[in-house]
Structure formats: structure tokens, C-alpha cells
C-alpha positions, 0 to 999 in steps of 0.5 A: 676738774673739780665740781661742787653741788650748790643746789638741788632744788627747782630749776628755775630758782637755780637759773636765778642764782646762776644769773646773780653769781654771773653778775658778781663775775663768779663763774657758775654752770647750770647742768642737769644731774647724771 
């Protein structure tokens, strides 16, 4: 299972980007870094 880091900034902006990607029917998840 491959993973990539797309964003490492503020969580609020990351949530916005995830919503925008979902709008284009793209798979995106938001997880806290380990």
C-alpha cells in the first residue's frame, strides 16, 4: 500500500485541499503524521 505526503502545512488548509480533491472524484485522506 503506497502512500505519499502531499501537504505538511496547516491542517485547516489541508482539509480544504482534501475536499477539493474529492470534488474531482480523486481519493484523498487526511492523517496525522506518526
